[in-house]
Residue, then its C-alpha position, 0 to 999 in steps of 0.5 A: m656441272r650443276l646442269s649435268f647433275l640435274a639431268l642425271s637426277a632426272g634420268l634416274l627418276v625416269l628409270g625408277a618409275a619405268g622399272g617399278p610395278v604399274a598399279s591398275a584400278e581394274p580388277a582381275g577378270e577370271p573370278v568375274l568370268a567364273e561367277a558368271a559361268a556358275a550363274e548361267a549353268p542350268p539347274a539340275p533336273e528334279g529328282a536327279v540321281v548321280s550315276p555310278p561309274p560304268s561296269t566293264t569286263s573282258g571275255p575269254d575271246g578278247w572282247t571288252l564289254t562296257v555298260g553304264a548310264k548318265d543323266e538319270t532321274q527318279r522322282p516319286i509322284p502321287p499314285l493314281t490309285t491314291a492308295l497308301s500301299t502303292r508306290e509310283y515313280e517317274v524315271g529317266g536316263t540314257f543307258t549306253a553300252a560298248m563292245t570292242h575287240p582289237e582285231e575283229d571287224e565283224a559286227s557284234r550282236g546282242e541285247l541291252e535290257v533296261g529297267y528298274q528294281i523297287g525294294c519294298g520293306i513290307d509286302m502285302s501283295t501276296s498275303n491276305g492283306v487287311s481283313l475284318t473278323g467278328t462274332a455275334g450271338i444272342t442268348p435268351s433267358i427267363g426270370i421268375l418273379g414273386t417267389d417266397v416262403i409263404s407263396p412258393f408259386p411264381e407271380g410272374v415270368l420275365p423273359g430276357v435276351a442277351g447279345n454279344l458282339g466281338g470284332g477284330i482286324t487282321i493284317g497279313l504281312k510278309p517280309g519285303i520283296i524286290n519288284v523288277v520292272t523291265v522298261t525295254q529289251k533292245e536286240f541290236t547288231g553293232a558295237e555301241p547300243w543305247v537306250m534313252v528313257k524320259g518321263f517313264r512312270i512305273k508303279i508297284d502295289g501292296c507295299v508298306g513302309e519304306s521303299f527303295i529304287r534303283s536302275y539296272a542295265v544288262l548287256t548281253r553279247s551273243t555268238d553262235v557258241s557263247d553269251a557274255v553278260l554284264a550288268y550295271y546297277g544305279e545308285t539306290k535311292k530311298v523314298 
């Protein structure tokens, strides 16, 4: 009987050890993999800009038009003219468009225009700019010396010359304007045109104060009897 009780107790101990949780000294692998992936992710390019969602619309003829952008960059750089009123930027991005119809198989045609808009707070390009104004003159005079009650006749004459000089600076300023810089106008035949811009430099002159820049893309679908135009505008960046 004693041997049977011991055997039964040993069996219960083995079953209890098998049914309990097994402890492991090794950490979970998911957090380590996530940290490694984050460390290996390439850094964002300099001047990276988050692109808004694509623009889309449907025409009366059933065609759906979509235009947007991705991987946009806009970086201000020192202008070659070194003038304080010049703004220069290095830009890039990929601009894509699509035209679809549920039934028609005929290839579409149209144009994809890509460019940038630069807003200037104060415009000097269409005014007189900075100009200098001034006046100068000479006024001669003659003085009499030695006159008194006893001798009313002058004992001498003293000539004199007086001069005047004045100046000023005039700055001609106008309210801000929007400058449109077109990079390309791509005519195409097909359904999915695209334009890639990389390391392209644009500039404007006669700009004072803050300036703002944004990209744009205009998709035009053309037929013999109609034109459908859809525009996309990127995020406005203050520089």
